[in-house]
DRENZAVEX-924124 format. One line per field, with one value per residue (C-alpha): residue number from 1; residue in three letters; z, y, x. Coordinates in steps of 0.2 Angstrom, whole numbers, padded with zeros to 4 digits, m for minus. Layout:
N
seq	[NUM, ...]
type	[ala, ...]
up	[Z, ...]
north	[Y, ...]
east	[X, ...]
end
This chain:
427
seq	[1, 2, 3, 4, 5, 6, 7, 8, 9, 10, 11, 12, 13, 14, 15, 16, 17, 18, 19, 20, 21, 22, 23, 24, 25, 26, 27, 28, 29, 30, 31, 32, 33, 34, 35, 36, 37, 38, 39, 40, 41, 42, 43, 44, 45, 46, 47, 48, 49, 50, 51, 52, 53, 54, 55, 56, 57, 58, 59, 60, 61, 62, 63, 64, 65, 66, 67, 68, 69, 70, 71, 72, 73, 74, 75, 76, 77, 78, 79, 80, 81, 82, 83, 84, 85, 86, 87, 88, 89, 90, 91, 92, 93, 94, 95, 96, 97, 98, 99, 100, 101, 102, 103, 104, 105, 106, 107, 108, 109, 110, 111, 112, 113, 114, 115, 116, 117, 118, 119, 120, 121, 122, 123, 124, 125, 126, 127, 128, 129, 130, 131, 132, 133, 134, 135, 136, 137, 138, 139, 140, 141, 142, 143, 144, 145, 146, 147, 148, 149, 150, 151, 152, 153, 154, 155, 156, 157, 158, 159, 160, 161, 162, 163, 164, 165, 166, 167, 168, 169, 170, 171, 172, 173, 174, 175, 176, 177, 178, 179, 180, 181, 182, 183, 184, 185, 186, 187, 188, 189, 190, 191, 192, 193, 194, 195, 196, 197, 198, 199, 200, 201, 202, 203, 204, 205, 206, 207, 208, 209, 210, 211, 212, 213, 214, 215, 216, 217, 218, 219, 220, 221, 222, 223, 224, 225, 226, 227, 228, 229, 230, 231, 232, 233, 234, 235, 236, 237, 238, 239, 240, 241, 242, 243, 244, 245, 246, 247, 248, 249, 250, 251, 252, 253, 254, 255, 256, 257, 258, 259, 260, 261, 262, 263, 264, 265, 266, 267, 268, 269, 270, 271, 272, 273, 274, 275, 276, 277, 278, 279, 280, 281, 282, 283, 284, 285, 286, 287, 288, 289, 290, 291, 292, 293, 294, 295, 296, 297, 298, 299, 300, 301, 302, 303, 304, 305, 306, 307, 308, 309, 310, 311, 312, 313, 314, 315, 316, 317, 318, 319, 320, 321, 322, 323, 324, 325, 326, 327, 328, 329, 330, 331, 332, 333, 334, 335, 336, 337, 338, 339, 340, 341, 342, 343, 344, 345, 346, 347, 348, 349, 350, 351, 352, 353, 354, 355, 356, 357, 358, 359, 360, 361, 362, 363, 364, 365, 366, 367, 368, 369, 370, 371, 372, 373, 374, 375, 376, 377, 378, 379, 380, 381, 382, 383, 384, 385, 386, 387, 388, 389, 390, 391, 392, 393, 394, 395, 396, 397, 398, 399, 400, 401, 402, 403, 404, 405, 406, 407, 408, 409, 410, 411, 412, 413, 414, 415, 416, 417, 418, 419, 420, 421, 422, 423, 424, 425, 426, 427]
type	[unk, unk, unk, unk, unk, unk, unk, unk, unk, unk, unk, unk, unk, unk, unk, unk, unk, unk, unk, unk, unk, unk, unk, unk, unk, unk, unk, unk, unk, unk, unk, unk, unk, unk, unk, unk, unk, unk, unk, unk, unk, unk, unk, unk, unk, unk, unk, unk, unk, unk, unk, unk, unk, unk, unk, unk, unk, unk, unk, unk, unk, unk, unk, unk, unk, unk, unk, unk, unk, unk, unk, unk, unk, unk, unk, unk, unk, unk, unk, unk, unk, unk, unk, unk, unk, unk, unk, unk, unk, unk, unk, unk, unk, unk, unk, unk, unk, unk, unk, unk, unk, unk, unk, unk, unk, unk, unk, unk, unk, unk, unk, unk, unk, unk, unk, unk, unk, unk, unk, unk, unk, unk, unk, unk, unk, unk, unk, unk, unk, unk, unk, unk, unk, unk, unk, unk, unk, unk, unk, unk, unk, unk, unk, unk, unk, unk, unk, unk, unk, unk, unk, unk, unk, unk, unk, unk, unk, unk, unk, unk, unk, unk, unk, unk, unk, unk, unk, unk, unk, unk, unk, unk, unk, unk, unk, unk, unk, unk, unk, unk, unk, unk, unk, unk, unk, unk, unk, unk, unk, unk, unk, unk, unk, unk, unk, unk, unk, unk, unk, unk, unk, unk, unk, unk, unk, unk, unk, unk, unk, unk, unk, unk, unk, unk, unk, unk, unk, unk, unk, unk, unk, unk, unk, unk, unk, unk, unk, unk, unk, unk, unk, unk, unk, unk, unk, unk, unk, unk, unk, unk, unk, unk, unk, unk, unk, unk, unk, unk, unk, unk, unk, unk, unk, unk, unk, unk, unk, unk, unk, unk, unk, unk, unk, unk, unk, unk, unk, unk, unk, unk, unk, unk, unk, unk, unk, unk, unk, unk, unk, unk, unk, unk, unk, unk, unk, unk, unk, unk, unk, unk, unk, unk, unk, unk, unk, unk, unk, unk, unk, unk, unk, unk, unk, unk, unk, unk, unk, unk, unk, unk, unk, unk, unk, unk, unk, unk, unk, unk, unk, unk, unk, unk, unk, unk, unk, unk, unk, unk, unk, unk, unk, unk, unk, unk, unk, unk, unk, unk, unk, unk, unk, unk, unk, unk, unk, unk, unk, unk, unk, unk, unk, unk, unk, unk, unk, unk, unk, unk, unk, unk, unk, unk, unk, unk, unk, unk, unk, unk, unk, unk, unk, unk, unk, unk, unk, unk, unk, unk, unk, unk, unk, unk, unk, unk, unk, unk, unk, unk, unk, unk, unk, unk, unk, unk, unk, unk, unk, unk, unk, unk, unk, unk, unk, unk, unk, unk, unk, unk, unk, unk, unk, unk, unk, unk, unk, unk, unk, unk, unk, unk, unk, unk, unk, unk, unk, unk, unk]
up	[0374, 0384, 0379, 0393, 0386, 0379, 0394, 0408, 0401, 0403, 0394, 0397, 0399, 0417, 0420, 0416, 0428, 0448, 0449, 0460, 0460, 0467, 0455, 0460, 0461, 0452, 0468, 0473, 0455, 0456, 0470, 0459, 0449, 0438, 0427, 0416, 0411, 0410, 0423, 0428, 0426, 0427, 0430, 0416, 0420, 0423, 0410, 0410, 0407, 0425, 0422, 0425, 0412, 0415, 0407, 0406, 0397, 0396, 0398, 0386, 0378, 0380, 0372, 0382, 0380, 0388, 0397, 0402, 0417, 0422, 0439, 0454, 0452, 0433, 0435, 0446, 0433, 0418, 0409, 0412, 0409, 0394, 0387, 0392, 0383, 0368, 0368, 0371, 0356, 0344, 0348, 0343, 0331, 0322, 0312, 0306, 0304, 0313, 0325, 0342, 0340, 0353, 0356, 0367, 0381, 0394, 0412, 0424, 0439, 0449, 0440, 0432, 0415, 0405, 0386, 0381, 0366, 0358, 0367, 0361, 0364, 0362, 0367, 0365, 0353, 0368, 0377, 0361, 0362, 0379, 0375, 0359, 0361, 0342, 0328, 0310, 0298, 0289, 0305, 0311, 0294, 0292, 0308, 0303, 0289, 0300, 0309, 0292, 0287, 0305, 0304, 0286, 0292, 0307, 0297, 0281, 0294, 0303, 0319, 0324, 0339, 0345, 0356, 0343, 0351, 0355, 0371, 0361, 0345, 0351, 0341, 0340, 0329, 0313, 0318, 0328, 0339, 0348, 0347, 0357, 0373, 0382, 0399, 0404, 0421, 0433, 0424, 0408, 0397, 0381, 0365, 0360, 0351, 0366, 0367, 0364, 0363, 0348, 0340, 0328, 0324, 0312, 0297, 0293, 0301, 0292, 0301, 0315, 0316, 0325, 0331, 0337, 0352, 0365, 0360, 0375, 0367, 0350, 0346, 0327, 0318, 0310, 0331, 0338, 0355, 0362, 0353, 0362, 0380, 0392, 0411, 0419, 0428, 0427, 0438, 0444, 0449, 0437, 0436, 0441, 0424, 0416, 0400, 0388, 0392, 0394, 0376, 0368, 0381, 0379, 0381, 0379, 0387, 0377, 0371, 0382, 0378, 0379, 0373, 0375, 0378, 0363, 0352, 0351, 0334, 0339, 0335, 0347, 0359, 0356, 0356, 0357, 0354, 0334, 0330, 0315, 0305, 0302, 0320, 0319, 0305, 0318, 0330, 0319, 0314, 0329, 0333, 0317, 0323, 0342, 0333, 0322, 0334, 0351, 0355, 0352, 0338, 0351, 0364, 0381, 0396, 0406, 0398, 0398, 0387, 0376, 0371, 0367, 0355, 0346, 0345, 0343, 0341, 0323, 0323, 0324, 0307, 0308, 0302, 0317, 0330, 0314, 0302, 0284, 0287, 0270, 0263, 0258, 0275, 0282, 0270, 0273, 0291, 0287, 0278, 0294, 0306, 0297, 0310, 0299, 0298, 0281, 0276, 0282, 0272, 0277, 0283, 0286, 0267, 0260, 0271, 0266, 0248, 0255, 0268, 0253, 0243, 0256, 0258, 0241, 0235, 0252, 0245, 0231, 0242, 0225, 0224, 0240, 0236, 0221, 0231, 0243, 0229, 0222, 0238, 0242, 0224, 0227, 0243, 0236, 0223, 0236, 0247, 0231, 0225, 0244, 0243, 0226, 0235, 0248, 0238, 0227, 0244, 0250, 0233, 0232, 0248, 0246, 0229, 0239, 0252, 0238, 0231, 0246, 0251, 0232, 0234, 0250, 0243, 0230, 0241, 0251, 0235, 0229, 0247, 0246, 0228, 0235, 0250, 0240, 0227, 0242, 0253, 0270, 0269, 0281, 0299]
north	[0545, 0553, 0568, 0583, 0593, 0583, 0575, 0588, 0602, 0601, 0611, 0630, 0627, 0619, 0638, 0640, 0626, 0625, 0604, 0591, 0586, 0568, 0561, 0546, 0528, 0514, 0507, 0526, 0527, 0510, 0517, 0532, 0516, 0527, 0542, 0545, 0527, 0521, 0509, 0515, 0499, 0507, 0524, 0528, 0545, 0562, 0575, 0596, 0600, 0598, 0581, 0562, 0548, 0531, 0515, 0511, 0501, 0503, 0490, 0480, 0481, 0472, 0485, 0496, 0515, 0529, 0541, 0559, 0567, 0585, 0585, 0597, 0616, 0614, 0610, 0625, 0637, 0647, 0645, 0627, 0623, 0631, 0622, 0607, 0610, 0614, 0599, 0590, 0597, 0595, 0579, 0572, 0583, 0577, 0561, 0554, 0538, 0549, 0559, 0553, 0548, 0557, 0546, 0555, 0569, 0577, 0581, 0566, 0568, 0571, 0588, 0581, 0586, 0570, 0565, 0548, 0542, 0526, 0518, 0518, 0503, 0509, 0522, 0540, 0544, 0553, 0536, 0527, 0541, 0539, 0520, 0522, 0535, 0541, 0532, 0526, 0540, 0531, 0526, 0542, 0552, 0538, 0543, 0562, 0559, 0552, 0568, 0579, 0571, 0575, 0593, 0594, 0587, 0601, 0616, 0609, 0612, 0629, 0623, 0625, 0612, 0621, 0610, 0597, 0588, 0571, 0568, 0570, 0559, 0541, 0527, 0511, 0495, 0499, 0485, 0484, 0471, 0482, 0497, 0491, 0481, 0469, 0470, 0451, 0447, 0457, 0457, 0470, 0460, 0468, 0459, 0446, 0460, 0471, 0491, 0493, 0475, 0476, 0490, 0486, 0499, 0490, 0490, 0508, 0511, 0497, 0492, 0508, 0521, 0539, 0547, 0565, 0570, 0582, 0597, 0605, 0620, 0618, 0633, 0638, 0648, 0658, 0663, 0680, 0672, 0670, 0688, 0697, 0690, 0687, 0678, 0686, 0703, 0707, 0722, 0714, 0694, 0684, 0674, 0656, 0646, 0639, 0627, 0638, 0655, 0643, 0638, 0656, 0661, 0654, 0665, 0664, 0681, 0693, 0690, 0674, 0659, 0643, 0628, 0618, 0626, 0619, 0614, 0633, 0643, 0660, 0668, 0656, 0663, 0681, 0678, 0661, 0669, 0674, 0657, 0651, 0634, 0638, 0635, 0618, 0615, 0623, 0609, 0593, 0600, 0601, 0584, 0574, 0582, 0576, 0558, 0559, 0564, 0561, 0579, 0597, 0609, 0620, 0618, 0612, 0624, 0631, 0633, 0653, 0651, 0637, 0650, 0663, 0653, 0650, 0667, 0672, 0657, 0648, 0630, 0618, 0606, 0591, 0582, 0589, 0576, 0564, 0561, 0555, 0558, 0559, 0577, 0578, 0574, 0590, 0599, 0599, 0601, 0616, 0624, 0620, 0626, 0644, 0659, 0668, 0659, 0665, 0655, 0638, 0627, 0638, 0621, 0602, 0601, 0607, 0596, 0579, 0579, 0586, 0571, 0560, 0565, 0564, 0546, 0541, 0550, 0553, 0560, 0574, 0589, 0599, 0596, 0601, 0618, 0620, 0618, 0631, 0643, 0640, 0644, 0658, 0665, 0663, 0673, 0686, 0687, 0686, 0699, 0710, 0707, 0714, 0728, 0734, 0732, 0740, 0755, 0755, 0754, 0771, 0779, 0775, 0783, 0799, 0799, 0799, 0811, 0824, 0822, 0824, 0840, 0846, 0845, 0855, 0869, 0869, 0870, 0884, 0895, 0896, 0900, 0916, 0921, 0920, 0929, 0941, 0945, 0947, 0960, 0961, 0979, 0991, 0994]
east	[1002, 0994, 0979, 0983, 0968, 0956, 0954, 0959, 0948, 0931, 0917, 0913, 0895, 0899, 0900, 0880, 0875, 0876, 0880, 0879, 0897, 0894, 0880, 0870, 0878, 0868, 0862, 0855, 0847, 0839, 0828, 0823, 0813, 0802, 0803, 0787, 0782, 0802, 0810, 0826, 0839, 0857, 0865, 0877, 0884, 0883, 0881, 0889, 0871, 0865, 0861, 0859, 0859, 0851, 0848, 0830, 0815, 0797, 0783, 0782, 0797, 0814, 0824, 0835, 0834, 0845, 0833, 0843, 0834, 0840, 0844, 0850, 0848, 0849, 0831, 0828, 0837, 0828, 0845, 0847, 0829, 0829, 0844, 0839, 0822, 0829, 0839, 0826, 0816, 0832, 0836, 0817, 0815, 0832, 0835, 0851, 0861, 0875, 0866, 0860, 0840, 0828, 0813, 0801, 0804, 0792, 0788, 0786, 0772, 0788, 0792, 0807, 0811, 0817, 0822, 0823, 0837, 0840, 0856, 0873, 0885, 0902, 0916, 0917, 0933, 0938, 0940, 0946, 0962, 0966, 0967, 0975, 0984, 0981, 0970, 0978, 0974, 0962, 0953, 0952, 0946, 0933, 0925, 0929, 0917, 0903, 0905, 0905, 0889, 0881, 0886, 0881, 0861, 0861, 0868, 0855, 0841, 0849, 0857, 0874, 0882, 0895, 0903, 0911, 0922, 0931, 0919, 0904, 0907, 0902, 0909, 0901, 0899, 0889, 0875, 0862, 0868, 0881, 0871, 0855, 0854, 0842, 0833, 0828, 0821, 0833, 0846, 0855, 0860, 0870, 0871, 0886, 0895, 0896, 0900, 0918, 0925, 0915, 0925, 0939, 0950, 0963, 0952, 0953, 0935, 0926, 0911, 0911, 0900, 0903, 0887, 0887, 0878, 0874, 0864, 0865, 0874, 0865, 0856, 0846, 0859, 0843, 0836, 0842, 0837, 0855, 0860, 0847, 0841, 0851, 0847, 0863, 0865, 0848, 0840, 0825, 0823, 0816, 0799, 0798, 0802, 0788, 0791, 0783, 0794, 0811, 0806, 0805, 0822, 0837, 0852, 0871, 0877, 0885, 0904, 0904, 0917, 0904, 0909, 0926, 0943, 0956, 0941, 0932, 0933, 0941, 0924, 0916, 0930, 0925, 0906, 0900, 0883, 0887, 0895, 0891, 0893, 0910, 0914, 0909, 0920, 0935, 0929, 0928, 0947, 0953, 0944, 0952, 0970, 0966, 0961, 0975, 0991, 0984, 0986, 0978, 0985, 0992, 1003, 0996, 0992, 0979, 0960, 0963, 0979, 0974, 0960, 0973, 0983, 0967, 0966, 0982, 0994, 1000, 0993, 1007, 1008, 1000, 1017, 1025, 1018, 1013, 1029, 1022, 1004, 0996, 0998, 0980, 0976, 0990, 0982, 0961, 0967, 0977, 0963, 0949, 0959, 0960, 0956, 0946, 0929, 0927, 0942, 0936, 0923, 0909, 0899, 0895, 0890, 0903, 0917, 0908, 0914, 0932, 0935, 0929, 0942, 0955, 0950, 0951, 0967, 0976, 0992, 0982, 0987, 0986, 0968, 0963, 0974, 0964, 0947, 0953, 0959, 0941, 0933, 0943, 0939, 0922, 0922, 0932, 0917, 0905, 0913, 0915, 0897, 0892, 0902, 0895, 0878, 0883, 0889, 0874, 0863, 0872, 0870, 0852, 0850, 0861, 0849, 0833, 0839, 0845, 0826, 0820, 0831, 0828, 0809, 0809, 0820, 0808, 0794, 0801, 0807, 0790, 0783, 0794, 0790, 0774, 0778, 0787, 0770, 0759, 0767, 0755, 0750, 0758, 0748]
end
């Protein structure tokens, strides 16, 4: 079964960068030889954020790593440099089984910015769906549980990914034999349990590990940089960017749609600068839907039509593409794909327990309904409390203002009485 939208619609991150459309071939990449202390041995691909990814080794070690190098105009753009530096900092800062692991980042003698990560051998979920059409519900749900755990860790430390999609979910065997490769002499040697060939999709996801990659669009939820700064439409030319300036200024233009059409939450389509954890929850939901059905929750079409459907249309029920889908799976996906972010599970941590429960009881839709109802009650209580607090703040403000006005009136009356008791002598 084809996957028309997942494969055809690129990330809108490309709108932020001027890219080299023809990345260097492996033979050309080998001529680059070194980045810092790393020897490049294989060109793995090109990223949408203006980067090339290579397999590389370091002196004294046979282990192979992935080196992401900022390339072309992306290295000269204040926005491109800023996002790359933030991605490098976050990737090296975070440590989790289901997140890409950063080893180091820096700038080599030629001025090229690079990020070194542990190399994952396998396939992206998008590639698996291209090959298989769709996955068995238990395999797909197990991989989504791994994604939920990755998002839970990100959200716990206050980070929003903003580009959750099958392309950014790497699937590898859950052992080091196929996670890493080695370099012997002049030959790149993969382990005996190599890559996609090691991915056994027939065991309900057992033995597989999903890893969320690419923090190129990630931002700290507590940071206001995206909402306040902009590199677009400046009245004066921007100064030459420096790493220190770039780390302070990472901009998303106000009211811009940054992400991947078909996987962006409605609020992210309206204004990506304010997208929160619930936007990542929505991206998980659309990724889950695609893994189960091979298509997206909305009818296929041009990117702007897909985004318009997300803003205004109704999600096609899972059973429309997958008759006989487990009731609890369909109920949970329906909850996740609500247009109102407040109506969804609030973050990755809340999702982990829900997905685990669905794996244990795939046909217990009533349990999902109870959890959703409890969430709605909590949200209504929080909204009511917020309204009460606003009303209380308004009342306090009115009382303070009234008190000040009363004091001013009393002072004026005292001045008038004093003036009446001491009339000025006639001229």
